[in-house]
C-alpha positions as CSV (number, residue, x, y, z in Angstrom):
1,X,-3.4,-5.6,-3.9
2,X,-4.3,-5.7,-0.2
3,X,-0.8,-4.7,0.9
4,X,1.0,-1.7,2.3
5,X,4.4,-0.4,1.3
6,X,6.4,1.6,3.8
7,X,9.7,0.8,2.1
8,X,8.6,1.9,-1.3
9,X,11.5,4.3,-1.8
10,X,13.4,2.8,-4.6
11,X,15.3,6.2,-4.9
12,X,17.3,5.1,-1.9
13,X,18.6,2.1,-3.8
14,X,20.2,4.2,-6.5
15,X,23.8,5.5,-6.4
16,X,24.2,8.7,-4.4
17,X,24.9,10.8,-7.5
18,X,21.7,9.6,-9.2
19,X,19.7,10.4,-6.1
20,X,21.1,13.9,-6.0
21,X,20.3,14.4,-9.7
22,X,16.7,13.4,-9.1
23,X,16.2,15.6,-6.1
24,X,17.7,18.6,-7.9
25,X,14.8,18.3,-10.4
26,X,12.0,17.7,-8.0
27,X,9.5,20.4,-6.9
28,X,7.4,20.5,-3.8
29,X,3.6,20.4,-3.9
30,X,1.0,20.5,-1.1
31,X,-2.4,18.8,-1.2
32,X,-5.4,19.3,1.1
33,X,-7.6,16.5,2.3
34,X,-9.6,15.0,-0.5
35,X,-7.5,16.7,-3.3
36,X,-6.4,14.5,-6.2
37,X,-2.7,14.0,-6.9
38,X,-3.8,12.5,-10.2
39,X,-7.0,10.9,-11.6
40,X,-7.8,7.6,-13.2
41,X,-7.5,7.9,-17.0
42,X,-5.2,10.9,-17.0
43,X,-1.9,11.0,-18.8
44,X,1.2,10.5,-16.7
45,X,3.0,13.9,-16.2
46,X,5.5,12.9,-13.5
47,X,6.3,10.6,-10.6
48,X,5.9,11.5,-6.9
49,X,7.4,10.9,-3.5
50,X,5.3,11.3,-0.3
51,X,7.2,13.5,2.1
52,X,4.5,13.8,4.8
53,X,0.9,12.6,5.1
54,X,-0.9,9.7,3.3
55,X,-2.1,9.2,-0.2
56,X,-4.8,6.6,-1.1
57,X,-4.6,4.8,-4.4
58,X,-8.1,3.7,-5.6
59,X,-10.1,2.8,-8.6
60,X,-13.8,3.4,-9.4
61,X,-15.5,0.6,-11.5
62,X,-18.1,1.2,-14.2
63,X,-20.7,0.1,-11.7
64,X,-19.6,2.9,-9.3
65,X,-18.0,0.5,-6.8
66,X,-14.7,1.7,-5.3
67,X,-11.7,-0.5,-4.9
68,X,-8.9,0.6,-2.6
69,X,-5.5,-0.5,-3.9
70,X,-3.2,0.7,-1.1
71,X,-2.2,3.7,1.0
72,X,1.2,5.3,0.6
73,X,2.9,7.0,3.5
74,X,6.1,9.1,4.0
75,X,9.0,8.0,1.8
76,X,6.9,6.0,-0.7
77,X,7.4,6.7,-4.4
78,X,4.3,6.3,-6.7
79,X,3.1,7.0,-10.2
80,X,6.2,5.9,-12.0
81,X,5.1,2.8,-13.9
82,X,3.0,4.7,-16.6
83,X,6.1,6.8,-17.3
84,X,7.6,3.7,-18.8
85,X,5.0,3.6,-21.6
86,X,2.1,5.7,-23.0
87,X,-0.6,4.1,-20.8
88,X,-3.0,6.2,-18.8
89,X,-3.3,6.3,-15.1
90,X,-5.1,3.2,-13.9
91,X,-6.0,4.7,-10.5
92,X,-6.9,7.8,-8.6
93,X,-4.4,9.1,-6.1
94,X,-6.2,11.0,-3.3
95,X,-4.8,12.9,-0.3
96,X,-6.2,11.5,3.0
97,X,-5.3,14.7,4.8
98,X,-2.7,17.4,4.4
99,X,0.1,16.0,2.2
100,X,3.5,17.2,1.1
101,X,4.7,15.7,-2.2
102,X,7.9,15.9,-4.2
103,X,7.2,15.8,-7.9
104,X,9.6,14.8,-10.7
105,X,8.2,16.1,-14.1
106,X,8.1,13.6,-16.9
107,X,10.6,15.5,-19.1
108,X,13.1,15.4,-16.3
109,X,12.4,11.8,-15.6
110,X,13.0,11.0,-19.3
111,X,16.2,12.9,-19.4
112,X,17.6,11.4,-16.2
113,X,16.6,7.9,-17.3
114,X,18.6,8.3,-20.5
115,X,21.6,9.6,-18.5
116,X,21.4,7.0,-15.7
117,X,20.4,3.5,-16.8
118,X,20.2,2.5,-13.1
119,X,16.8,4.2,-12.9
120,X,15.2,1.8,-15.4
121,X,16.9,-1.1,-13.8
122,X,15.3,-0.3,-10.4
123,X,12.0,0.4,-12.0
124,X,12.1,-3.0,-13.7
125,X,12.7,-4.6,-10.4
126,X,9.8,-2.8,-8.9
127,X,7.5,-3.8,-11.8
128,X,8.5,-7.4,-11.2
129,X,7.7,-7.1,-7.5
130,X,4.3,-5.6,-8.4
131,X,3.5,-8.5,-10.6
132,X,4.5,-11.0,-7.9
133,X,2.2,-9.1,-5.5
134,X,-0.7,-9.3,-7.9
135,X,-0.3,-13.0,-8.3
136,X,-0.1,-13.5,-4.5
137,X,-3.3,-11.4,-4.1
138,X,-5.1,-13.7,-6.6
139,X,-3.9,-16.7,-4.8
140,X,-5.0,-15.3,-1.4
141,X,-8.5,-14.5,-2.8
142,X,-8.9,-18.0,-4.0
143,X,-7.4,-20.0,-1.1
144,X,-7.6,-18.0,2.1
145,X,-10.7,-17.3,4.2
146,X,-11.8,-13.8,4.9
147,X,-10.4,-14.1,8.5
148,X,-7.0,-15.1,7.1
149,X,-7.0,-12.4,4.5
150,X,-7.9,-9.7,7.1
151,X,-5.1,-11.0,9.4
152,X,-2.7,-10.8,6.5
153,X,-3.7,-7.3,5.7
154,X,-3.2,-6.2,9.3
155,X,0.2,-7.9,9.4
156,X,1.2,-6.0,6.2
157,X,0.0,-2.7,7.8
158,X,2.0,-3.5,10.9
159,X,5.2,-4.3,9.0
160,X,4.8,-1.0,7.0
161,X,3.5,1.4,9.6
162,X,3.8,-0.4,13.0
163,X,5.2,1.3,16.0
164,X,6.6,-0.8,18.7
165,X,5.0,-0.4,22.1
166,X,5.3,-2.3,25.3
167,X,2.3,-4.6,24.8
168,X,2.4,-4.8,21.0
169,X,2.4,-2.7,17.8
170,X,0.4,0.4,17.1
171,X,-0.4,0.8,13.3
172,X,0.2,4.4,12.7
173,X,-2.0,4.6,9.6
174,X,-5.5,6.1,8.9
175,X,-7.3,2.8,8.2
176,X,-11.0,2.3,8.6
177,X,-13.1,-0.8,8.5
178,X,-14.6,0.5,5.2
179,X,-11.1,0.9,3.8
180,X,-10.3,-2.7,4.7
181,X,-13.5,-3.9,3.1
182,X,-12.6,-2.0,-0.1
183,X,-9.1,-3.5,-0.1
184,X,-10.4,-7.1,0.4
185,X,-13.4,-6.8,-1.9
186,X,-16.0,-7.3,0.9
187,X,-18.5,-5.3,2.8
188,X,-17.7,-3.2,5.9
189,X,-20.1,-5.4,7.8
190,X,-18.1,-8.5,6.9
191,X,-14.9,-6.8,8.1
192,X,-16.6,-5.7,11.3
193,X,-17.7,-9.3,12.0
194,X,-14.2,-10.7,11.6
195,X,-12.6,-7.8,13.6
196,X,-15.0,-8.6,16.4
197,X,-13.7,-12.1,16.5
198,X,-10.1,-10.9,16.5
199,X,-10.9,-8.5,19.3
200,X,-12.6,-11.3,21.3
201,X,-9.5,-13.4,20.9
202,X,-7.4,-10.6,22.3
203,X,-5.4,-10.1,19.1
204,X,-6.4,-6.6,18.0
205,X,-8.0,-3.5,19.5
206,X,-8.3,0.2,18.8
207,X,-6.0,2.7,20.6
208,X,-5.5,6.4,19.9
209,X,-7.7,6.1,16.9
210,X,-5.4,3.4,15.3
211,X,-5.4,-0.3,15.2
212,X,-3.3,-2.1,17.8
213,X,-2.0,-5.6,17.5
214,X,-1.3,-7.2,20.9
215,X,-0.1,-10.6,19.7
216,X,1.8,-10.6,16.4
217,X,2.9,-14.2,16.6
218,X,-0.6,-15.5,17.3
219,X,-2.0,-13.3,14.5
220,X,0.6,-14.8,12.2
221,X,-0.3,-18.3,13.3
222,X,-3.9,-17.6,12.1
223,X,-2.6,-17.7,8.5
224,X,-1.5,-21.3,8.8
225,X,-4.0,-24.0,7.7
226,X,-5.7,-25.8,10.6
227,X,-3.8,-28.9,11.8
228,X,-5.4,-32.1,10.6
229,X,-5.5,-35.0,13.1
230,X,-5.0,-38.6,12.0
231,X,-8.7,-39.2,12.4
232,X,-9.5,-36.4,10.0
233,X,-7.3,-37.9,7.3
234,X,-8.8,-41.4,7.6
């Protein structure tokens, strides 16, 4: 959906006693770089919370093309939507490096959901937010230029994983130009061309192996439609 979610921990919105009940049932797993948390087409056997590291959500089309959905970081909960039905996993979840995961097995999820209706209430809210995000992504693809879509992606990454520094925000996230292309549905070369323009404008740069936004307000302004003069409207 060309968006990042740092505050994807809906557990934190549950009553304290429900949070405690969930954590009592969770077990810790460790993944190495490139290891799958789950695979596209598999049955849902649990839900997961990222404790450390990053997990990439992706899909492989029948033509072999890869689409990157998003990247989850520490605190994010994922894999829960298929637990609400019998549908298979729609995406691959892949570790981008060493990852520590807390897993809640499906049978425990089912039992706790029956005991605490607040769980399904929060999940329904998340599902609604996901639908809104999908509709916004469709709108962006139809109405925004690639430059604007890239700016919006960088702003989303900054909101989710930005770290304040004296001259701007450092995006503490392993995000390559190829990743951005897969999220936006364009080639890496197209992303490189637009990033070069943003660099020339003094809006973004690369620092410590991460993307750095030096002027958030100006990057935000790039999402606004160009001002039309009176002469243009005549």
